[in-house]
Steps between C-alpha positions, in 0.01 A plus 500: 500500500532544124777714355477794260621273219207266547244780474668649193491159333122496555478848339422670832626850579532678836219745578681673787793478736291263714558223243138466391491349152248547224463319171590708195311385191760420230465678169372284217756459222508345156786346308457596134701325228481641147646368173784318676753317282815300572725303263808320628839495326431148366204634302224366730222756540392443858239778518286617210304822546376408850217717638361439850336699777549332838292614796543450873441137599611166358580498128579168331744484210444160346704335225716199414872486568680735261189712440666826606368515857841520666618756242204720588554453874870581475425813298245621756748419779764723327734204444511541122436770244211509256560589136194722479175578678421632846413384852358740756383459859326810623732785404810278484656407165608142573749480213678824595455541876646166600606597852152631580349175375733287710396684816139392451562154350498155655632229266503122531672362188450149368832396650661680790793404718531500878797465730450142626697540824321815621177487700184668373477784750864604451480501120170685493644762736802538270277540195301767684825692558573480127150635434593808702331426832777615733320541832554182702168496687301580188681224312443252783126565500480471123694173484290344775176610331608352166604168653164476675311592181679233297462242780878468536528625858536146645792440258661843544823359650531218248760524222344554160686202360262281699184667370257312276417639156180656629676657798759654268223646285333647808834647604522645149165671555619630838802667341282634219275670757782695665429876485125440439517499117222634279583254221586132553611266221509123552630286214391131490472487881322164542700291252635195679300547822299215649120558527507601868783753452333632186178568693689682777682712245185588305320600821792729583493662156125552530545695823777714352298584189227680690689831519779466243553437130614138484601351165494121504691359204434130451428216258274332760139580409360409843714767670335772293153350531518489879659840564456756226217737412679614184739322267681488169608209284831548321676279244798565273521851643145601409200562724227265379237580764452766767200504732344320794522119532122475530441700180757283323320182603165647390638554149554126444207368707288261291780454245714238676458132406683187610542148369714197581658338197761238417862597443474393137221756442687792652671630186176487303318705765784752513452559128120518510425697819623802694655305789606735778630234742576130529557282804523132583245330724588142589728495197238623251499851348224742593476796265341839566360680198383860464194528277186714483295183449538131578781370275320167459253297712782317679629818671371605843470863601690593816503801728768748397775603740803729490723221374282477187540877450876470537531210256269676253716811485840331517447187292169537317555818301677353197241225463215751518662701221551188290141387542 
């Protein structure tokens, strides 16, 4: 028989003393970020007038390393102060009501530590105590439900030091889900995972995002493409694009061209065309160019994807201005 903690985790509430449970529809919330700025003591401006409205579901925050993603995530998670601007979630002022935010927040940072000689069920139970879940039976039901949801139940008695990278990330999600948060932040969660573990983790995030605001911060374009209905591209602290992945792809459809060239020609093409990406195929460069029309008869048009959008905004802007 399931415990009270299990039903509360599923957002079920008792209808009467006879322990009949009904589903209570969660209120829909928005995270609204307005004119947010942050400059560190070394002079680096990590966030420049950031404006975003993030709805319930999976939101992808895409950008290269050092773009300002982690700075934004840490500010939302109340781990650092902003210089100016505002963040609200419902009627909560995120920058001022930090304790209220922490009660409804689940956070999986880019790097998080675990106690290697403690088993998963014991540590998760301890973290639930720290989250304020004092009742033993409620906590037991919650911990068991989270371990089942993250597919860690078979490894519940295994020390975390023996977990694979993917298992540690799933444990990170389990601890982030304690207390049924309304806002979940995951920072670069699939970096370093093998393909099988990455798929398991993305499937888990997809399930979570159905009833919660989940912000997925990553530099991996495929993660956003597969999971998110809304996204933003950020670089050097500035939001370069905000909208749906499909709308973003539509904006560059019919404008993406590819050509394989020799290494000796590469510099010449960089000067002459708006190259948004380069890669090697069998040792030879293949360039991708953004252009309203065919750059020359030797280029082949290719179907646009989200990676082309990303490269266009992050790497193609200066060349478009110079053209």
